[in-house]
C-alpha positions in Angstrom: 99.6 97.3 32.3 99.4 99.8 35.2 101.3 102.5 33.3 99.7 101.7 29.9 96.2 102.2 31.3 97.0 104.9 33.8 94.0 107.0 32.7 91.5 104.3 33.6 90.9 104.6 37.4 89.1 101.3 37.7 91.9 99.4 36.0 94.5 101.2 38.0 92.7 100.2 41.2 92.6 96.5 40.1 96.3 96.5 39.1 97.4 98.2 42.3 95.3 95.8 44.3 96.9 92.8 42.5 100.4 94.1 43.2 99.5 94.6 46.9 98.4 91.0 47.1 101.5 89.8 45.3 103.8 91.8 47.5 102.9 89.9 50.7 103.3 86.4 49.2 107.0 85.6 49.1 110.4 87.3 48.8 110.5 85.9 45.2 107.3 87.7 44.3 108.6 91.0 45.8 111.9 90.6 43.9 109.9 90.0 40.7 107.8 93.1 41.3 111.1 95.1 41.7 112.8 93.6 38.7 109.9 94.3 36.3 109.5 97.9 37.2 106.6 97.3 39.5 107.9 99.6 42.3 108.3 102.5 39.9 104.8 101.9 38.5 103.3 101.8 42.0 105.0 105.0 43.1 104.2 106.8 39.8 100.5 105.7 40.0 100.4 106.9 43.7 101.7 110.3 42.5 99.3 110.4 39.6 96.3 109.6 41.8 97.6 111.4 44.9 94.1 112.6 45.8 92.5 109.2 45.5 92.4 107.6 49.0 91.7 104.1 47.6 94.7 104.1 45.3 96.8 105.5 48.1 95.7 102.7 50.5 96.5 100.0 47.9 99.8 101.5 46.8 101.0 101.6 50.4 99.7 98.1 51.1 101.9 97.1 48.1 104.9 99.2 49.1 105.4 98.3 52.8 106.2 94.7 52.2 108.6 95.7 49.4 110.5 98.0 51.7 113.2 96.8 54.1 115.4 95.2 51.5 118.4 97.3 50.3 117.9 96.8 46.5 114.2 97.3 46.7 114.6 100.3 49.0 116.8 101.9 46.4 114.0 101.5 43.8 111.5 103.0 46.2 113.6 106.0 47.1 114.7 106.7 43.5 111.1 106.4 42.3 110.0 109.0 44.9 108.3 106.5 47.2 109.3 108.2 50.4 107.9 111.5 49.2 104.7 109.8 48.0 104.2 108.2 51.4 104.8 111.4 53.3 102.5 113.3 51.0 99.8 110.6 51.4 100.1 110.9 55.2 99.7 114.7 54.9 96.6 114.3 52.6 94.9 111.5 54.5 96.0 111.8 58.2 92.7 110.4 59.5 92.7 107.2 57.5 93.9 104.4 59.8 94.6 101.9 57.1 96.7 104.2 55.0 98.5 105.6 58.1 99.4 102.0 59.2 100.7 100.9 55.7 102.6 104.1 55.0 104.2 104.2 58.4 105.2 100.5 58.1 106.8 101.3 54.7 108.7 104.3 56.2 109.8 102.2 59.2 111.1 99.5 56.8 113.0 102.3 55.0 114.8 103.5 58.1 117.4 100.7 57.9 119.9 102.6 55.8 121.4 106.1 55.9 120.3 107.4 52.5 116.7 106.5 53.3 117.0 108.1 56.7 118.4 111.2 55.1 115.5 111.4 52.7 112.9 110.8 55.4 114.5 113.6 57.5 114.7 115.9 54.5 111.0 115.6 53.8 109.9 116.1 57.4 109.0 112.5 58.0 110.0 112.5 61.6 107.2 115.0 62.4 104.7 113.1 60.2 105.4 109.8 62.0 105.1 111.3 65.4 101.8 113.0 64.4 100.4 109.6 63.2 101.4 108.0 66.5 99.6 110.7 68.4 96.5 110.4 66.2 96.2 106.6 66.7 97.6 105.9 70.1 95.8 102.6 70.4 97.4 101.1 67.2 100.0 98.9 68.7 101.7 98.1 65.4 101.9 101.8 64.6 103.4 102.5 68.0 106.0 99.8 67.8 107.0 100.6 64.2 106.8 104.4 64.8 109.1 104.2 67.9 111.7 102.2 66.0 111.6 104.6 63.0 111.8 107.7 65.3 114.7 106.2 67.2 116.5 105.5 63.9 115.8 109.0 62.6 117.0 110.6 65.8 120.2 108.6 65.8 120.8 109.5 62.2 120.1 113.2 62.9 122.6 113.1 65.8 125.2 111.5 63.5 124.7 114.2 61.0 124.9 117.0 63.6 128.3 115.7 65.0 129.9 115.5 61.5 
C-alpha cells in the first residue's frame, strides 16, 4: 500500500505511522515487516519525502526498532537506510524527535562491520557527534551516541591497521 499510493502524502503518513507502531510491538512483527518488504518501503518513502519532517520522524520511529538484528540490518543497509538517516539528520538537525530516532537506528546498526563501514563512509561519525553536542541533556542520545562513536572509532582503527 505504501508504495502503491506513494503520491498521496496523507496516505503515506498513515502507512508509515502504522509501520512505526508495529515495529515496536514484538520481534515477530519486526520480522514480518522485513519479510514483506516493509523496510525497503519505509526507506524508499523516506527518500521520496526527504524534505517532509513528519515522514522523516515516522520513518525513523519505524526503523530504529527494526535495526540491531543482522538480517534486518542487511535490509536496511541495502535499501539505503543508513544514507537516508544521515541525510535526515543533515536536513533536520534541530528536531529532537527525529535526532533521537535516527541516532538510535544508527547506534543499533553499529553492531557489525559492514554497517560500521557504511556509516563511516557517509560521515556518520561527525553527524552523531554533532547531534550529541546539539542535545547534551538527552540522556538516551548521549548513551547511544557514545556507544556508536566508540564502535565507529574502533572500526576506524581496525581499518587503519590493516
